[in-house]
PyMOL Python script that loads the backbone (N, CA, C, O; Angstrom):
from pymol import cmd

cmd.read_pdbstr("""\
ATOM      1  N   UNK A   1     115.569 104.657 100.702  1.00  0.00           N
ATOM      2  CA  UNK A   1     113.674 103.965 100.121  1.00  0.00           C
ATOM      3  C   UNK A   1     112.725 104.816 100.668  1.00  0.00           C
ATOM      4  O   UNK A   1     112.769 105.507 101.686  1.00  0.00           O
ATOM      5  N   UNK A   2     111.788 104.647  99.766  1.00  0.00           N
ATOM      6  CA  UNK A   2     110.088 105.771 100.334  1.00  0.00           C
ATOM      7  C   UNK A   2     109.361 104.612 100.565  1.00  0.00           C
ATOM      8  O   UNK A   2     109.234 103.527  99.998  1.00  0.00           O
ATOM      9  N   UNK A   3     108.878 105.203 101.655  1.00  0.00           N
ATOM     10  CA  UNK A   3     107.872 104.574 102.053  1.00  0.00           C
ATOM     11  C   UNK A   3     106.162 104.556 102.099  1.00  0.00           C
ATOM     12  O   UNK A   3     105.830 105.736 102.218  1.00  0.00           O
ATOM     13  N   UNK A   4     105.378 103.997 102.070  1.00  0.00           N
ATOM     14  CA  UNK A   4     104.475 103.705 101.522  1.00  0.00           C
ATOM     15  C   UNK A   4     103.162 103.211 102.538  1.00  0.00           C
ATOM     16  O   UNK A   4     103.416 102.242 103.254  1.00  0.00           O
ATOM     17  N   UNK A   5     102.060 103.685 102.627  1.00  0.00           N
ATOM     18  CA  UNK A   5     101.137 102.909 103.545  1.00  0.00           C
ATOM     19  C   UNK A   5     100.091 102.645 102.171  1.00  0.00           C
ATOM     20  O   UNK A   5      99.871 103.377 101.206  1.00  0.00           O
ATOM     21  N   UNK A   6      99.583 101.356 102.503  1.00  0.00           N
ATOM     22  CA  UNK A   6      98.328 100.819 101.957  1.00  0.00           C
ATOM     23  C   UNK A   6      97.560 100.359 102.716  1.00  0.00           C
ATOM     24  O   UNK A   6      97.753 100.344 103.932  1.00  0.00           O
ATOM     25  N   UNK A   7      96.327  99.797 102.024  1.00  0.00           N
ATOM     26  CA  UNK A   7      95.368  99.192 103.081  1.00  0.00           C
ATOM     27  C   UNK A   7      95.755  97.181 102.427  1.00  0.00           C
ATOM     28  O   UNK A   7      95.700  96.157 103.109  1.00  0.00           O
ATOM     29  N   UNK A   8      96.052  97.305 101.173  1.00  0.00           N
ATOM     30  CA  UNK A   8      96.150  96.005 100.675  1.00  0.00           C
ATOM     31  C   UNK A   8      97.534  95.770  99.355  1.00  0.00           C
ATOM     32  O   UNK A   8      97.920  96.535  98.471  1.00  0.00           O
ATOM     33  N   UNK A   9      97.954  94.467  99.720  1.00  0.00           N
ATOM     34  CA  UNK A   9      99.765  94.818  98.694  1.00  0.00           C
ATOM     35  C   UNK A   9      98.764  93.571  97.742  1.00  0.00           C
ATOM     36  O   UNK A   9      97.958  92.713  98.102  1.00  0.00           O
ATOM     37  N   UNK A  10      99.145  93.877  96.780  1.00  0.00           N
ATOM     38  CA  UNK A  10      98.639  92.348  95.463  1.00  0.00           C
ATOM     39  C   UNK A  10     100.247  92.004  95.139  1.00  0.00           C
ATOM     40  O   UNK A  10     101.125  92.792  94.789  1.00  0.00           O
ATOM     41  N   UNK A  11     100.324  90.729  95.347  1.00  0.00           N
ATOM     42  CA  UNK A  11     101.443  90.430  94.601  1.00  0.00           C
ATOM     43  C   UNK A  11     101.287  89.487  93.458  1.00  0.00           C
ATOM     44  O   UNK A  11     100.736  88.391  93.562  1.00  0.00           O
ATOM     45  N   UNK A  12     101.772  89.943  92.418  1.00  0.00           N
ATOM     46  CA  UNK A  12     102.030  89.411  90.902  1.00  0.00           C
ATOM     47  C   UNK A  12     100.453  90.187  90.237  1.00  0.00           C
ATOM     48  O   UNK A  12      99.312  90.305  90.685  1.00  0.00           O
ATOM     49  N   UNK A  13     101.070  90.552  89.096  1.00  0.00           N
ATOM     50  CA  UNK A  13     100.096  91.116  88.482  1.00  0.00           C
ATOM     51  C   UNK A  13      99.352  90.439  86.918  1.00  0.00           C
ATOM     52  O   UNK A  13      98.956  91.039  85.918  1.00  0.00           O
ATOM     53  N   UNK A  14      99.382  88.935  87.250  1.00  0.00           N
ATOM     54  CA  UNK A  14      99.260  87.969  86.535  1.00  0.00           C
ATOM     55  C   UNK A  14      97.578  88.413  86.264  1.00  0.00           C
ATOM     56  O   UNK A  14      97.175  89.463  86.764  1.00  0.00           O
ATOM     57  N   UNK A  15      96.503  87.417  85.327  1.00  0.00           N
ATOM     58  CA  UNK A  15      95.687  87.588  85.065  1.00  0.00           C
ATOM     59  C   UNK A  15      94.633  87.503  86.603  1.00  0.00           C
ATOM     60  O   UNK A  15      93.444  87.675  86.330  1.00  0.00           O
ATOM     61  N   UNK A  16      94.852  87.323  87.769  1.00  0.00           N
ATOM     62  CA  UNK A  16      94.115  87.199  88.964  1.00  0.00           C
ATOM     63  C   UNK A  16      94.701  88.477  89.901  1.00  0.00           C
ATOM     64  O   UNK A  16      94.166  88.780  90.968  1.00  0.00           O
ATOM     65  N   UNK A  17      95.980  89.246  89.305  1.00  0.00           N
ATOM     66  CA  UNK A  17      96.418  89.840  90.561  1.00  0.00           C
ATOM     67  C   UNK A  17      95.883  91.569  89.691  1.00  0.00           C
ATOM     68  O   UNK A  17      95.293  92.440  90.331  1.00  0.00           O
ATOM     69  N   UNK A  18      96.219  91.710  88.342  1.00  0.00           N
ATOM     70  CA  UNK A  18      96.373  92.870  87.829  1.00  0.00           C
ATOM     71  C   UNK A  18      94.372  93.065  88.231  1.00  0.00           C
ATOM     72  O   UNK A  18      93.931  94.092  88.747  1.00  0.00           O
ATOM     73  N   UNK A  19      93.581  91.996  87.893  1.00  0.00           N
ATOM     74  CA  UNK A  19      92.201  92.315  87.971  1.00  0.00           C
ATOM     75  C   UNK A  19      92.049  92.382  89.422  1.00  0.00           C
ATOM     76  O   UNK A  19      91.169  93.217  89.633  1.00  0.00           O
ATOM     77  N   UNK A  20      92.384  92.013  90.274  1.00  0.00           N
ATOM     78  CA  UNK A  20      92.481  91.963  91.569  1.00  0.00           C
ATOM     79  C   UNK A  20      92.327  93.535  92.017  1.00  0.00           C
ATOM     80  O   UNK A  20      91.434  94.062  92.680  1.00  0.00           O
ATOM     81  N   UNK A  21      93.704  94.196  91.328  1.00  0.00           N
ATOM     82  CA  UNK A  21      94.089  95.943  91.644  1.00  0.00           C
ATOM     83  C   UNK A  21      93.186  96.527  91.404  1.00  0.00           C
ATOM     84  O   UNK A  21      92.596  96.940  92.403  1.00  0.00           O
ATOM     85  N   UNK A  22      92.660  96.839  90.249  1.00  0.00           N
ATOM     86  CA  UNK A  22      91.505  97.154  89.671  1.00  0.00           C
ATOM     87  C   UNK A  22      90.218  97.162  90.211  1.00  0.00           C
ATOM     88  O   UNK A  22      89.480  98.084  89.864  1.00  0.00           O
ATOM     89  N   UNK A  23      89.819  96.358  90.955  1.00  0.00           N
ATOM     90  CA  UNK A  23      88.531  95.999  91.424  1.00  0.00           C
ATOM     91  C   UNK A  23      89.192  96.786  92.952  1.00  0.00           C
ATOM     92  O   UNK A  23      88.647  97.874  93.137  1.00  0.00           O
ATOM     93  N   UNK A  24      89.851  96.559  93.631  1.00  0.00           N
ATOM     94  CA  UNK A  24      90.411  97.281  94.837  1.00  0.00           C
ATOM     95  C   UNK A  24      90.286  98.682  94.632  1.00  0.00           C
ATOM     96  O   UNK A  24      89.669  99.344  95.467  1.00  0.00           O
ATOM     97  N   UNK A  25      90.774  99.206  93.662  1.00  0.00           N
ATOM     98  CA  UNK A  25      90.698 100.452  93.191  1.00  0.00           C
ATOM     99  C   UNK A  25      89.256 100.878  93.193  1.00  0.00           C
ATOM    100  O   UNK A  25      88.922 101.862  93.854  1.00  0.00           O
ATOM    101  N   UNK A  26      88.587 100.353  92.655  1.00  0.00           N
ATOM    102  CA  UNK A  26      86.896 100.728  91.730  1.00  0.00           C
ATOM    103  C   UNK A  26      86.205 100.557  93.710  1.00  0.00           C
ATOM    104  O   UNK A  26      85.312 101.281  94.149  1.00  0.00           O
ATOM    105  N   UNK A  27      86.646  99.873  94.226  1.00  0.00           N
ATOM    106  CA  UNK A  27      86.069 100.154  95.845  1.00  0.00           C
ATOM    107  C   UNK A  27      86.482 100.903  96.780  1.00  0.00           C
ATOM    108  O   UNK A  27      86.033 100.831  97.924  1.00  0.00           O
ATOM    109  N   UNK A  28      87.682 101.980  96.298  1.00  0.00           N
ATOM    110  CA  UNK A  28      87.878 102.962  97.018  1.00  0.00           C
ATOM    111  C   UNK A  28      89.381 102.359  98.064  1.00  0.00           C
ATOM    112  O   UNK A  28      89.861 102.954  99.028  1.00  0.00           O
ATOM    113  N   UNK A  29      89.759 101.277  97.582  1.00  0.00           N
ATOM    114  CA  UNK A  29      90.577 100.512  98.581  1.00  0.00           C
ATOM    115  C   UNK A  29      92.448 101.162  98.092  1.00  0.00           C
ATOM    116  O   UNK A  29      92.894 101.113  96.946  1.00  0.00           O
ATOM    117  N   UNK A  30      92.984 101.546  98.952  1.00  0.00           N
ATOM    118  CA  UNK A  30      94.322 101.809  98.775  1.00  0.00           C
ATOM    119  C   UNK A  30      95.078 100.529  98.632  1.00  0.00           C
ATOM    120  O   UNK A  30      95.391  99.755  99.537  1.00  0.00           O
ATOM    121  N   UNK A  31      95.345 100.420  97.238  1.00  0.00           N
ATOM    122  CA  UNK A  31      96.202  99.193  97.149  1.00  0.00           C
ATOM    123  C   UNK A  31      97.472  99.413  96.454  1.00  0.00           C
ATOM    124  O   UNK A  31      97.470 100.350  95.656  1.00  0.00           O
ATOM    125  N   UNK A  32      98.395  98.847  96.567  1.00  0.00           N
ATOM    126  CA  UNK A  32     100.208  98.389  96.074  1.00  0.00           C
ATOM    127  C   UNK A  32      99.783  97.273  95.356  1.00  0.00           C
ATOM    128  O   UNK A  32      99.025  96.479  95.911  1.00  0.00           O
ATOM    129  N   UNK A  33     100.259  97.029  93.873  1.00  0.00           N
ATOM    130  CA  UNK A  33     100.171  96.000  93.308  1.00  0.00           C
ATOM    131  C   UNK A  33     102.102  95.713  92.784  1.00  0.00           C
ATOM    132  O   UNK A  33     102.683  96.611  92.174  1.00  0.00           O
ATOM    133  N   UNK A  34     102.644  94.731  93.051  1.00  0.00           N
ATOM    134  CA  UNK A  34     103.900  94.389  92.662  1.00  0.00           C
ATOM    135  C   UNK A  34     104.018  93.123  91.733  1.00  0.00           C
ATOM    136  O   UNK A  34     103.523  92.005  91.874  1.00  0.00           O
ATOM    137  N   UNK A  35     104.900  93.683  90.646  1.00  0.00           N
ATOM    138  CA  UNK A  35     105.236  92.581  89.968  1.00  0.00           C
ATOM    139  C   UNK A  35     106.697  92.793  89.236  1.00  0.00           C
ATOM    140  O   UNK A  35     107.060  93.938  88.964  1.00  0.00           O
ATOM    141  N   UNK A  36     107.549  91.623  88.914  1.00  0.00           N
ATOM    142  CA  UNK A  36     108.448  91.345  88.222  1.00  0.00           C
ATOM    143  C   UNK A  36     108.587  91.557  87.243  1.00  0.00           C
ATOM    144  O   UNK A  36     109.477  92.326  86.880  1.00  0.00           O
ATOM    145  N   UNK A  37     107.774  90.970  86.423  1.00  0.00           N
ATOM    146  CA  UNK A  37     107.596  90.844  85.067  1.00  0.00           C
ATOM    147  C   UNK A  37     106.476  92.187  84.234  1.00  0.00           C
ATOM    148  O   UNK A  37     106.111  93.285  84.653  1.00  0.00           O
ATOM    149  N   UNK A  38     106.259  91.609  83.193  1.00  0.00           N
ATOM    150  CA  UNK A  38     105.339  92.301  82.251  1.00  0.00           C
ATOM    151  C   UNK A  38     104.044  92.335  82.915  1.00  0.00           C
ATOM    152  O   UNK A  38     103.611  91.183  82.920  1.00  0.00           O
ATOM    153  N   UNK A  39     103.058  93.304  83.596  1.00  0.00           N
ATOM    154  CA  UNK A  39     101.601  93.102  83.774  1.00  0.00           C
ATOM    155  C   UNK A  39     100.484  92.371  82.948  1.00  0.00           C
ATOM    156  O   UNK A  39      99.965  92.700  81.881  1.00  0.00           O
ATOM    157  N   UNK A  40     100.351  91.699  83.447  1.00  0.00           N
ATOM    158  CA  UNK A  40      99.039  90.970  82.727  1.00  0.00           C
ATOM    159  C   UNK A  40      99.782  89.352  82.733  1.00  0.00           C
ATOM    160  O   UNK A  40      99.063  88.500  82.211  1.00  0.00           O
ATOM    161  N   UNK A  41     101.044  88.884  83.229  1.00  0.00           N
ATOM    162  CA  UNK A  41     101.124  87.347  83.069  1.00  0.00           C
ATOM    163  C   UNK A  41     101.001  86.962  81.620  1.00  0.00           C
ATOM    164  O   UNK A  41     100.666  87.699  80.692  1.00  0.00           O
ATOM    165  N   UNK A  42     101.442  85.229  81.561  1.00  0.00           N
ATOM    166  CA  UNK A  42     101.364  84.895  80.174  1.00  0.00           C
ATOM    167  C   UNK A  42     100.401  84.968  79.647  1.00  0.00           C
ATOM    168  O   UNK A  42     100.587  85.138  78.442  1.00  0.00           O
ATOM    169  N   UNK A  43      98.805  84.907  80.074  1.00  0.00           N
ATOM    170  CA  UNK A  43      98.153  84.752  78.878  1.00  0.00           C
ATOM    171  C   UNK A  43      97.738  86.243  78.556  1.00  0.00           C
ATOM    172  O   UNK A  43      96.789  86.485  77.810  1.00  0.00           O
ATOM    173  N   UNK A  44      98.300  86.972  78.999  1.00  0.00           N
ATOM    174  CA  UNK A  44      97.808  88.691  78.133  1.00  0.00           C
ATOM    175  C   UNK A  44      98.630  89.131  77.533  1.00  0.00           C
ATOM    176  O   UNK A  44      98.481  89.917  76.597  1.00  0.00           O
ATOM    177  N   UNK A  45     100.176  88.493  78.175  1.00  0.00           N
ATOM    178  CA  UNK A  45     101.031  89.198  76.936  1.00  0.00           C
ATOM    179  C   UNK A  45     101.792  88.170  75.801  1.00  0.00           C
ATOM    180  O   UNK A  45     102.505  88.585  74.888  1.00  0.00           O
ATOM    181  N   UNK A  46     101.425  86.505  76.111  1.00  0.00           N
ATOM    182  CA  UNK A  46     101.734  85.647  74.894  1.00  0.00           C
ATOM    183  C   UNK A  46     100.827  84.589  74.193  1.00  0.00           C
ATOM    184  O   UNK A  46     100.952  83.997  73.120  1.00  0.00           O
ATOM    185  N   UNK A  47      99.779  84.551  75.259  1.00  0.00           N
ATOM    186  CA  UNK A  47      98.583  83.627  74.708  1.00  0.00           C
ATOM    187  C   UNK A  47      98.687  82.541  75.561  1.00  0.00           C
ATOM    188  O   UNK A  47      99.829  82.152  75.808  1.00  0.00           O
ATOM    189  N   UNK A  48      97.612  81.881  76.142  1.00  0.00           N
ATOM    190  CA  UNK A  48      97.183  81.040  76.834  1.00  0.00           C
ATOM    191  C   UNK A  48      96.232  79.636  76.368  1.00  0.00           C
ATOM    192  O   UNK A  48      95.953  78.582  76.939  1.00  0.00           O
ATOM    193  N   UNK A  49      95.938  80.167  75.160  1.00  0.00           N
ATOM    194  CA  UNK A  49      94.983  78.944  74.526  1.00  0.00           C
ATOM    195  C   UNK A  49      95.902  79.271  73.401  1.00  0.00           C
ATOM    196  O   UNK A  49      96.230  80.293  72.798  1.00  0.00           O
ATOM    197  N   UNK A  50      96.253  77.707  73.345  1.00  0.00           N
ATOM    198  CA  UNK A  50      96.625  76.660  72.366  1.00  0.00           C
ATOM    199  C   UNK A  50      95.911  76.477  70.786  1.00  0.00           C
ATOM    200  O   UNK A  50      94.800  76.041  70.482  1.00  0.00           O
ATOM    201  N   UNK A  51      96.989  76.980  69.962  1.00  0.00           N
ATOM    202  CA  UNK A  51      96.000  76.908  68.516  1.00  0.00           C
ATOM    203  C   UNK A  51      95.866  75.426  67.893  1.00  0.00           C
ATOM    204  O   UNK A  51      95.197  75.242  66.876  1.00  0.00           O
TER     205      UNK A  51
END
""", "prot")
cmd.dss("prot")
cmd.show_as("cartoon", "prot")
cmd.util.cbc("prot")
cmd.orient("prot")
């Protein structure tokens, strides 16, 4: 198993998680994001505004 060093571990790549990962990167923080499904979650991939 590989070993990684990080400042922050973001669990979940949904609407909040992937934005948190992007912002942490912009701030120069070493971050790892873990997601078991598609990045972005339900809102990004399937839509969360009912028609």
